[in-house]
C-alpha positions in Angstrom: 113.9 51.3 96.8 112.0 49.9 99.7 109.4 52.6 100.5 106.4 53.0 102.8 104.4 54.9 100.2 101.7 56.0 102.6 104.3 58.3 104.2 104.6 60.4 101.0 102.1 62.4 99.0 100.9 60.8 95.8 103.5 60.8 93.0 106.4 62.0 95.2 108.2 58.6 95.5 108.0 58.2 91.7 109.4 61.6 91.1 112.3 61.0 93.6 113.1 57.7 91.9 113.1 59.2 88.5 115.5 61.9 89.6 117.7 59.2 91.1 117.7 57.4 87.8 118.6 60.5 85.9 121.5 61.1 88.3 122.8 57.6 87.7 122.5 58.0 83.9 124.4 61.3 84.0 127.2 59.7 86.1 127.3 56.6 83.8 127.6 58.8 80.7 130.4 60.9 82.3 128.3 64.2 82.3 127.4 64.2 85.9 130.8 64.3 87.6 131.5 68.0 87.2 128.1 69.4 87.9 125.8 69.5 90.9 123.4 66.8 91.9 120.5 69.2 91.4 121.0 69.0 87.6 119.1 65.7 87.8 116.2 67.2 89.7 113.3 68.7 87.7 112.2 72.0 89.2 109.2 73.6 87.5 109.5 77.3 86.7 107.9 79.8 89.2 107.3 82.9 87.2 105.7 86.0 88.7 102.0 86.4 87.5 102.6 89.6 85.4 99.8 92.2 85.4 100.1 95.7 83.8 101.0 98.2 86.4 101.5 102.0 86.2 103.2 103.3 89.3 101.9 106.4 91.0 101.9 107.9 94.5 99.9 106.0 97.1 97.5 108.9 97.6 96.8 109.5 93.9 93.6 107.5 93.9 92.4 109.3 97.0 92.9 112.7 95.3 90.9 111.5 92.2 88.0 110.5 94.5 88.2 113.8 96.3 87.9 115.6 93.0 85.1 113.5 91.6 83.0 113.0 94.7 84.1 115.5 97.4 81.0 115.0 99.6 81.3 111.2 100.0 82.5 110.1 103.4 86.2 109.0 103.4 86.9 108.4 107.1 84.3 107.7 109.8 85.3 107.8 113.5 83.7 108.5 116.9 83.5 112.2 116.0 81.5 111.5 112.8 82.2 111.3 109.1 84.8 113.4 107.2 84.3 113.8 103.5 86.9 113.3 100.8 86.9 117.0 100.0 87.5 118.0 103.6 90.2 115.3 104.2 92.0 116.4 101.0 91.9 120.0 102.1 93.1 119.5 105.6 95.9 117.0 104.5 96.9 119.4 101.7 97.2 122.4 104.1 99.3 120.1 106.5 101.5 119.0 103.6 102.3 122.7 102.8 103.2 123.3 106.4 105.4 120.2 106.5 107.3 121.4 103.5 108.0 124.7 105.3 109.3 122.7 108.3 111.8 120.7 106.3 109.8 117.8 105.0 110.3 116.5 101.5 111.5 113.5 99.5 113.4 110.9 101.5 112.8 112.8 104.8 111.0 110.9 107.5 108.2 112.4 109.6 106.9 110.8 112.8 103.1 110.3 113.2 102.1 109.4 116.7 98.3 110.0 116.8 95.6 107.6 118.0 93.0 106.1 115.8 91.0 109.0 114.4 90.5 111.2 111.3 93.5 113.2 112.5 95.7 110.1 112.1 94.5 109.6 108.6 94.9 113.3 107.7 98.5 113.3 109.2 99.6 110.3 107.3 98.1 111.7 104.0 99.8 115.1 104.7 103.2 113.5 105.1 103.1 111.5 101.9 101.6 114.4 100.0 104.5 116.5 101.0 106.8 113.9 99.4 108.1 112.7 102.8 107.8 109.2 104.4 105.8 108.6 107.5 107.2 106.8 110.6 104.2 105.4 112.5 104.7 105.5 116.3 102.2 104.0 118.7 101.2 106.7 121.3 101.7 104.1 124.0 105.3 103.3 123.1 107.8 103.5 126.1 109.7 106.8 125.8 113.1 105.1 125.4 111.8 103.1 122.4 110.2 106.1 120.8 113.4 108.1 121.2 115.4 105.3 119.6 113.1 105.0 116.5 113.1 108.8 116.0 116.9 109.0 116.3 117.4 106.0 114.0 115.5 107.8 111.2 116.3 111.4 112.1 112.5 111.9 111.9 110.8 115.2 112.3 108.6 115.4 115.4 105.7 117.8 115.1 102.8 119.3 116.9 100.1 117.5 114.9 97.0 119.0 116.4 98.2 122.5 115.3 99.2 121.3 111.9 95.7 119.8 111.3 93.7 122.8 112.3 92.7 123.2 108.7 93.3 127.0 108.6 94.5 128.4 105.3 94.5 127.4 101.7 96.1 124.3 100.1 99.3 125.5 98.4 100.7 124.1 95.2 102.4 120.9 96.2 105.3 119.3 94.4 104.7 116.1 92.4 105.7 112.9 94.2 107.9 110.3 92.5 106.3 106.8 92.9 109.9 105.5 93.5 110.3 107.7 96.6 110.0 106.5 100.1 106.4 106.2 101.4 106.8 104.8 105.0 109.3 103.2 107.4 107.8 100.5 109.7 110.0 99.0 112.4 110.0 95.3 113.0 111.6 93.4 115.8 115.4 92.6 115.6 117.3 89.6 116.9 120.2 91.8 118.1 118.0 93.8 120.4 117.7 96.7 117.9 114.6 97.0 115.7 114.8 97.1 111.9 113.2 100.0 109.9 111.7 98.6 106.7 111.7 101.2 103.9 108.8 100.8 101.4 108.3 103.0 98.3 104.9 104.3 97.0 104.8 102.1 93.9 105.7 98.9 95.8 102.8 99.2 98.2 100.4 100.4 95.5 101.0 97.3 93.4 99.7 95.1 96.3 96.7 97.3 96.9 95.6 97.4 93.3 95.8 93.6 93.0 93.6 93.1 96.0 91.1 95.5 94.4 91.2 93.6 91.1 90.7 90.2 92.6 87.9 91.0 94.9 86.2 93.9 93.1 86.7 96.4 95.9 85.0 99.7 95.1 83.2 102.8 96.3 80.5 100.8 98.0 82.9 99.0 100.3 84.0 100.0 103.8 86.7 98.5 106.0 87.0 98.5 109.8 90.5 99.8 110.6 91.6 97.8 113.6 95.3 97.4 112.9 97.7 99.9 114.6 99.4 102.4 112.3 102.8 100.7 112.9 101.4 97.4 111.6 101.4 97.3 107.8 97.8 96.0 107.4 96.9 99.6 108.2 98.6 100.7 104.9 95.8 98.9 103.0 93.1 100.4 105.3 94.5 104.0 104.8 95.3 104.0 101.1 93.2 101.1 99.8 89.5 101.9 100.4 89.8 105.7 100.1 91.7 105.2 96.8 88.6 103.7 95.1 86.0 105.8 96.9 85.2 103.5 99.8 85.4 104.6 103.4 87.6 103.8 106.4 85.8 103.2 109.6 88.0 103.8 112.7 87.2 102.6 116.2 88.3 104.7 119.2 91.5 103.4 120.8 89.5 102.0 123.7 87.4 99.9 121.2 90.3 98.3 119.3 90.1 95.1 121.4 86.3 95.1 122.0 84.3 92.8 119.7 81.0 94.2 120.9 82.1 97.6 119.7 83.3 96.1 116.4 79.9 94.4 115.8 78.1 97.7 116.5 80.4 99.6 114.1 80.0 97.0 111.4 76.2 97.1 111.6 75.9 100.9 112.0 78.3 101.9 109.2 77.7 99.0 106.8 81.3 97.7 106.9 81.9 95.2 104.1 85.6 94.2 104.4 87.4 92.7 107.4 91.2 93.0 107.4 92.9 91.7 110.5 95.1 88.9 112.0 93.2 85.6 112.6 93.1 86.1 116.3 90.8 89.2 116.0 88.5 87.4 113.5 88.2 84.6 116.1 87.2 87.2 118.7 84.5 88.5 116.4 83.3 85.0 115.7 83.0 84.2 119.4 81.0 87.4 120.0 78.8 87.2 116.9 77.0 89.5 114.5 73.4 90.3 113.6 72.1 88.1 110.8 71.8 91.0 108.4 75.4 92.3 108.7 77.0 93.4 105.4 80.5 91.7 105.7 81.3 90.2 102.3 85.1 89.6 102.4 87.5 88.5 105.2 91.2 89.2 104.5 93.1 87.2 107.1 96.8 87.5 107.4 99.8 87.9 109.7 99.6 84.5 111.4 98.5 80.9 111.1 94.8 80.5 110.3 93.6 77.7 112.5 91.4 75.2 110.6 88.7 75.4 113.4 88.3 79.1 112.7 87.1 78.6 109.2 83.7 76.9 110.0 83.1 79.5 112.7 83.5 82.4 110.2 81.3 80.6 107.7 78.6 80.3 110.3 79.1 84.0 111.2 79.0 85.2 107.5 77.7 82.4 105.2 77.9 84.6 102.1 81.3 86.1 102.8 84.5 85.0 101.0 87.4 84.0 103.2 90.9 84.7 101.9 94.3 83.9 103.4 97.0 86.4 102.7 100.6 86.4 103.6 104.0 88.0 103.0 106.3 90.3 104.9 106.6 94.0 105.9 109.7 93.8 103.6 107.5 93.1 100.6 104.7 95.6 100.9 101.9 94.2 103.0 101.1 90.9 101.2 102.7 88.8 98.5 100.7 85.6 98.5 97.0 84.6 98.7 94.7 81.6 99.0 90.9 81.7 98.7 89.7 79.4 101.5 87.4 76.8 99.9 86.7 73.3 101.1 89.1 72.2 103.8 91.3 69.3 103.0 91.4 66.8 106.0 95.1 66.4 105.4 95.9 70.0 106.1 97.3 71.1 109.5 96.5 74.7 108.7 95.2 76.8 105.8 97.8 76.8 102.9 99.9 79.8 102.3 98.8 80.1 98.6 100.1 81.5 95.3 101.8 84.8 94.6 99.9 88.1 94.0 100.4 90.0 90.8 104.0 91.0 89.8 105.4 89.2 92.9 107.6 86.2 93.0 107.5 83.4 95.6 110.3 80.9 95.7 111.4 78.1 98.0 115.2 77.6 98.1 117.7 75.3 99.7 120.7 76.3 101.8 122.7 77.0 98.6 119.9 79.4 97.3 118.8 76.9 94.7 115.1 76.4 93.9 113.6 73.3 95.6 111.4 70.8 93.8 107.8 70.3 94.8 107.4 68.9 98.3 111.0 69.7 99.4 111.2 72.0 102.4 113.3 75.2 102.0 113.3 78.9 102.9 110.6 81.0 101.3 111.9 84.0 99.4 109.9 86.9 98.0 110.8 89.0 94.9 109.1 91.4 92.5 107.7 94.9 92.4 106.7 94.9 96.1 110.2 94.5 97.5 111.3 97.0 100.0 114.5 99.0 99.6 116.0 97.5 102.7 116.5 98.5 106.3 116.9 102.2 107.1 120.5 103.1 107.9 121.6 99.4 108.1 123.3 98.2 104.9 124.8 95.2 106.6 121.4 93.8 107.6 120.0 94.8 104.3 122.7 92.8 102.5 122.1 89.9 104.8 118.3 89.6 104.2 118.0 90.8 100.6 120.0 88.8 98.1 120.4 88.8 94.3 119.8 85.3 92.8 123.0 84.5 90.8 121.0 82.5 88.1 118.2 85.0 87.4 119.6 88.3 88.7 116.4 88.8 90.6 116.5 90.6 94.0 114.7 88.7 96.7 114.0 89.0 100.4 114.9 86.0 102.6 111.9 85.6 104.9 113.3 83.0 107.3 110.0 81.2 106.8 110.1 77.5 106.0 107.8 76.1 103.4 107.4 73.8 100.4 105.5 73.8 97.1 102.6 71.4 96.9 101.1 70.3 93.6 99.7 73.1 91.4 102.2 75.7 92.6 100.6 76.0 96.1 103.0 77.0 98.9 102.6 75.4 102.3 103.9 77.3 105.3 105.8 75.2 107.8 107.2 77.5 110.4 110.5 79.4 111.1 114.2 78.5 110.7 115.1 80.9 113.5 113.8 82.2 116.8 111.3 84.7 115.4 107.7 84.2 116.5 104.4 85.8 115.8 102.0 86.9 118.5 98.7 88.1 117.2 100.3 88.9 113.9 103.3 90.9 115.3 106.7 89.6 114.3 108.8 89.3 117.5 112.4 88.3 117.7 112.9 86.4 121.0 116.5 87.5 120.9 115.4 91.2 121.1 113.5 90.4 124.3 116.4 88.5 125.8 118.9 91.3 124.8 116.7 93.9 126.6 116.3 91.7 129.8 120.0 91.0 130.3 120.7 94.8 130.3 119.1 94.9 133.7 121.9 94.7 136.4 119.9 92.1 138.4 119.7 89.7 135.4 122.5 87.3 134.5 120.8 85.2 131.8 117.4 85.3 130.1 115.4 83.1 127.7 112.1 84.1 126.0 109.5 81.9 124.5 106.2 82.0 122.8 104.0 79.3 124.4 100.5 78.2 123.5 97.7 79.8 125.4 95.7 77.4 127.6 93.2 75.6 125.4 94.3 77.6 122.3 97.2 75.8 120.6 97.4 78.4 117.8 97.2 81.4 120.2 100.7 82.3 121.5 101.6 84.3 124.6 105.1 85.6 125.5 107.0 84.3 128.5 110.4 85.1 129.8 112.6 83.3 132.2 115.6 84.9 134.0 118.6 83.8 136.0 119.3 86.5 138.6 122.7 87.7 139.4 123.8 86.3 142.7 123.5 88.8 145.5 126.7 90.1 147.0 
């Protein structure tokens, strides 16, 4: 072979030529004519990092903390601090009322409250009743809200009345960890959103691994900036309170105000940051007092620009920076990468390696595992996998497949990537028209489908284009061809 070796990572050309030689040998011996070419390619095993895991309901840790230390603050918002004991009591009363109104296992209950202790109590009340919560942004257009509620046959309730705290906590039924915990809708290419169904045990596996790896405990606090319908909020709500830590919630008006974040971090001694990279960049631009307590940045949901890393290190020299990734369909996160020294060859921070009890695989168009450095589609398997899409078996079967070789069920992410040396996955973009804007998955086809429903629009094209001067920050644009008048 005549090769410009500088175009390839070290060792790749040698591995390719060795595979080529093995293929020729198999053909020459007569063995290679009936099998696939891939038999000559050495693909290392990619087993899930197994860790002992005992499934239980998402709220079980919170209830233990409420029993052991009822006076400790569990949720802090603009109205003050609510203790574990009081939050357990109010959510327990609400759970009893929900059961009387028809909630229970596999039933979906809408939660449409703004950031507040009430939002946390409502969510806890739903899952303690055995039902699953459907997060609805209070600012959703009425038509979108109606569609999501109808798609799940969700109960819509008068939350302020349910959370008045009057009465005693009834005996509540036990909740199966294999029952549905929440349904979060993501954008759909056909114009219809997809409701991802996640069970208690699936999400808890992710949360517990984060706690193990970074020693999250009762002295930690997290600033809950993510909307309830964005699954980073699942960790905020059930992660810190589950180990005795506190959730600090900004008012809705403060969710995009870095000056307010800085003040909350300092006043309430927030130690964990859990957002998309764009919000961390806003915090870095604004700055923090030198004595701030942040010790861990969990960054996920989008590309992490290389230029953001030194800015965060200047902001918080003692804090650990971690890249996390995955999909709503696989319970918050499935992959992590501690951000150490930056490699000059990187175009962005690597995707990383799988979290405990989760599988990350890169496969070709035939669903076969790719060797190192070969680009393919990233698939996720393991304990964290969602059931599928609510009321949509066709799309569930399309995106969740069973590997014929291993019998393992995996989610086809549509993300392109490749394995680097040492089992590290590199993210390389999308194979379809899905984009991410500030961490939110958006199917451009859904925007186009909505636009062409307007009688004045004949054709439409949507695109996510770089913001001026910010190549990694995307903004949505749409272009339409109007119907000819008359």
